[in-house]
C-alpha positions as CSV (number, residue, x, y, z in Angstrom):
1,X,-36.8,11.9,-11.4
2,X,-39.8,9.8,-13.7
3,X,-42.6,11.5,-15.7
4,X,-46.0,10.3,-17.8
5,X,-46.9,11.8,-20.6
6,X,-50.3,12.3,-18.5
7,X,-49.3,13.7,-14.9
8,X,-51.5,13.0,-11.6
9,X,-50.5,9.4,-11.3
10,X,-48.7,7.0,-8.8
11,X,-45.3,5.1,-9.2
12,X,-44.6,2.1,-7.3
13,X,-41.7,0.2,-7.6
14,X,-40.0,-2.6,-5.8
15,X,-38.2,-2.8,-1.8
16,X,-39.4,1.1,-2.1
17,X,-36.7,2.2,-5.2
18,X,-39.1,5.0,-6.4
19,X,-41.3,7.0,-4.6
20,X,-44.9,7.2,-5.4
21,X,-43.9,11.1,-6.6
22,X,-42.0,9.1,-9.3
23,X,-38.3,9.6,-7.6
24,X,-35.8,6.5,-8.4
25,X,-33.4,5.8,-5.8
26,X,-30.7,4.3,-7.6
27,X,-28.8,3.4,-4.2
28,X,-31.5,1.6,-3.2
29,X,-32.2,-0.1,-6.0
30,X,-28.6,-1.3,-6.5
31,X,-27.5,-2.9,-10.2
32,X,-30.0,-5.1,-12.0
33,X,-33.3,-4.4,-13.6
34,X,-36.0,-3.1,-12.0
35,X,-39.8,-3.1,-13.0
36,X,-41.5,0.0,-12.4
37,X,-45.3,0.8,-12.5
38,X,-47.5,3.8,-13.8
39,X,-51.3,3.9,-11.9
40,X,-53.5,6.7,-13.2
41,X,-57.4,6.8,-12.1
42,X,-59.3,4.6,-10.4
43,X,-62.0,1.8,-11.7
44,X,-63.1,2.3,-15.2
45,X,-61.1,5.2,-15.8
46,X,-58.1,3.3,-14.4
47,X,-54.7,3.0,-16.6
48,X,-51.5,1.5,-15.7
49,X,-48.1,1.0,-17.3
50,X,-44.6,-0.1,-16.8
51,X,-41.0,-0.1,-17.3
52,X,-37.9,-1.8,-16.7
53,X,-35.1,0.3,-15.6
54,X,-31.5,-1.0,-15.7
55,X,-28.9,-0.3,-13.6
56,X,-25.4,-0.7,-14.4
57,X,-23.4,-2.0,-11.4
58,X,-20.9,1.0,-10.3
59,X,-17.2,-0.6,-11.1
60,X,-14.7,-1.3,-7.8
61,X,-12.1,1.6,-8.1
62,X,-8.5,-0.6,-8.3
63,X,-5.1,0.9,-7.2
64,X,-2.1,0.6,-8.6
65,X,1.0,-0.4,-7.6
66,X,-0.8,-3.0,-4.9
67,X,1.6,-3.2,-2.2
68,X,2.6,-3.1,0.3
69,X,5.1,-0.5,-0.6
70,X,8.0,0.3,1.2
71,X,10.0,3.5,0.5
72,X,13.6,3.1,1.0
73,X,17.0,4.6,1.0
74,X,15.8,8.2,2.1
75,X,12.6,8.1,-0.3
76,X,9.9,9.5,1.2
77,X,7.0,9.9,-1.2
78,X,5.3,7.5,-3.9
79,X,2.5,8.1,-6.8
80,X,-0.8,5.8,-6.4
81,X,-2.7,5.5,-9.0
82,X,-6.1,4.3,-10.8
83,X,-5.6,1.4,-12.9
84,X,-8.2,2.6,-15.4
85,X,-10.4,6.0,-15.2
86,X,-13.6,6.3,-13.8
87,X,-16.5,6.5,-15.6
88,X,-17.3,10.2,-16.7
89,X,-18.5,12.4,-14.2
90,X,-17.6,10.7,-11.0
91,X,-16.3,12.0,-8.0
92,X,-12.9,10.9,-6.6
93,X,-11.7,10.9,-3.6
94,X,-8.2,9.9,-2.0
95,X,-8.7,9.1,1.3
96,X,-5.8,7.8,4.3
97,X,-6.3,5.3,7.6
98,X,-3.5,4.1,10.1
99,X,-4.7,0.8,9.4
100,X,-6.6,-1.1,6.7
101,X,-10.0,-1.3,8.6
102,X,-10.1,3.1,8.8
103,X,-11.1,5.0,10.1
104,X,-10.8,6.2,6.6
105,X,-10.3,10.4,6.3
106,X,-10.6,12.1,3.6
107,X,-6.9,13.6,1.8
108,X,-8.0,15.1,-1.3
109,X,-11.6,15.9,-3.3
110,X,-10.2,16.3,-6.3
111,X,-10.8,14.3,-9.4
112,X,-7.4,13.5,-10.0
113,X,-6.7,10.1,-10.9
114,X,-3.4,9.7,-9.2
115,X,-2.0,11.1,-5.4
116,X,0.9,11.2,-4.0
117,X,1.6,9.4,-0.7
118,X,3.9,11.4,1.4
119,X,3.0,9.8,4.7
120,X,3.0,6.3,6.2
121,X,-0.5,4.4,6.5
122,X,-3.4,3.1,4.4
123,X,-4.2,4.5,1.3
124,X,-7.6,3.8,-0.7
125,X,-10.2,5.6,-3.4
126,X,-13.6,6.1,-3.1
127,X,-15.6,7.1,-6.7
128,X,-18.8,8.5,-6.3
129,X,-21.2,8.4,-9.6
130,X,-25.5,8.7,-9.2
131,X,-25.5,8.9,-5.7
132,X,-23.4,5.6,-5.9
133,X,-20.1,4.7,-3.9
134,X,-17.7,2.3,-4.5
135,X,-14.0,1.6,-2.7
136,X,-10.9,0.5,-3.7
137,X,-8.7,-2.1,-1.6
138,X,-6.4,-0.8,0.4
139,X,-2.8,-0.4,-0.1
140,X,-0.3,0.2,2.7
141,X,2.6,2.3,2.6
142,X,5.6,2.0,4.7
143,X,8.9,4.2,5.3
144,X,11.8,2.9,6.3
145,X,14.2,5.2,7.6
146,X,17.6,5.4,6.5
147,X,19.8,3.7,9.4
148,X,23.7,4.3,9.3
149,X,26.4,1.8,9.5
150,X,27.1,0.3,12.3
151,X,30.6,-1.5,12.7
152,X,31.9,-3.1,16.2
153,X,35.2,-2.7,17.7
154,X,35.0,-5.6,20.1
155,X,32.5,-8.8,20.2
156,X,33.2,-11.6,22.9
157,X,32.0,-15.0,21.0
158,X,31.5,-16.9,24.1
159,X,28.5,-18.4,22.8
160,X,25.9,-16.6,25.5
161,X,23.9,-15.2,22.5
162,X,25.0,-11.5,22.8
163,X,27.3,-10.0,20.5
164,X,29.0,-13.7,19.3
165,X,30.1,-12.5,15.7
166,X,31.3,-10.0,14.4
167,X,28.7,-7.9,12.4
168,X,28.8,-5.1,10.3
169,X,25.1,-3.9,9.4
170,X,25.5,-2.4,6.5
171,X,21.6,-1.2,5.7
172,X,20.6,-2.8,2.1
173,X,23.6,-4.5,1.0
174,X,23.4,-6.0,-1.8
175,X,26.9,-7.2,-2.3
176,X,29.2,-8.1,0.0
177,X,32.8,-8.9,0.7
178,X,34.9,-9.3,4.0
179,X,38.4,-10.6,5.0
180,X,39.6,-10.8,8.1
181,X,43.3,-10.5,8.9
182,X,45.6,-11.2,12.0
183,X,48.3,-9.3,13.4
184,X,50.9,-10.3,11.0
185,X,48.8,-9.8,8.0
186,X,47.8,-13.1,7.5
187,X,44.5,-13.9,5.9
188,X,42.1,-16.1,8.3
189,X,38.3,-15.3,7.3
190,X,36.9,-14.9,4.4
191,X,32.9,-14.2,3.4
192,X,31.1,-13.2,0.1
193,X,27.6,-13.7,1.7
194,X,26.1,-11.1,3.7
195,X,24.6,-12.4,7.1
196,X,27.8,-14.6,7.0
197,X,30.2,-12.9,9.8
198,X,33.2,-14.2,11.2
199,X,32.3,-16.4,14.4
200,X,36.1,-15.8,16.0
201,X,36.2,-19.7,15.9
202,X,39.9,-21.2,16.4
203,X,41.0,-17.5,16.9
204,X,42.5,-16.3,20.2
205,X,41.7,-13.1,21.9
206,X,43.8,-10.0,20.6
207,X,42.6,-7.1,17.8
208,X,42.4,-8.4,14.4
209,X,41.8,-6.3,11.6
210,X,39.3,-6.1,8.7
211,X,38.2,-5.1,5.3
212,X,35.4,-4.9,3.7
213,X,33.4,-3.9,0.2
214,X,29.9,-3.9,-0.5
215,X,27.5,-2.5,-2.2
216,X,23.7,-1.6,-1.5
217,X,20.2,-0.8,-2.6
218,X,20.5,2.6,-2.6
219,X,24.2,2.8,-4.1
220,X,26.0,0.8,-6.9
221,X,28.8,2.4,-6.0
222,X,31.1,-0.2,-4.4
223,X,31.8,1.4,-0.7
224,X,35.0,0.2,1.4
225,X,35.6,-0.4,4.9
226,X,38.5,-1.3,7.0
227,X,39.6,-1.1,10.9
228,X,40.1,-3.2,13.4
229,X,38.4,-5.3,16.2
230,X,39.0,-6.6,19.2
231,X,37.9,-10.2,19.9
232,X,37.9,-11.1,23.7
233,X,35.8,-14.4,25.1
């Protein structure tokens, strides 16, 4: 609210930023410099004065990390944090939505500069200061379910694009060593690259034995799995 030393006059400003009674609307005015005038009396007794009001822009809040965030290995929560503390007196509201365009729903109305996300979705933070609002860019949080190891006991390399290789499904495999042996114990195939699986090329139908050693992003300890697989064309 603007006040003059002598009451009874009227206020005016650009684009309705100030009412005749002197109520200056920061949100309507927006950032920048605004010339506001005060008029008192009429005719010979008229007087006027002016002042310039500077409205500083409300800084757009920034979130860390910037995402997208993928939670793996059974992790179901992650902390989001403002890169910098908001201006003193600012209200902070954390919001969540199913997509980057909303609809946004508040999940916290506290002034905490951090928030622990426990659900998949999109998150952003809204800050309010002097009736001015600013929102951060949204950050996506994805939660990948922890899937179990899957190793087939049969594969059919007949070029039909279905089950053509002996594929070991090892979630988040980091290191990998696969060996295939025939029934006499002779090594017929080896691979140290996950994804380079045995295609049975040159091998007859029958039962073969495998030995696989691997580590994952979830567990640095080496794991060993062995068994037999049937090749059937």
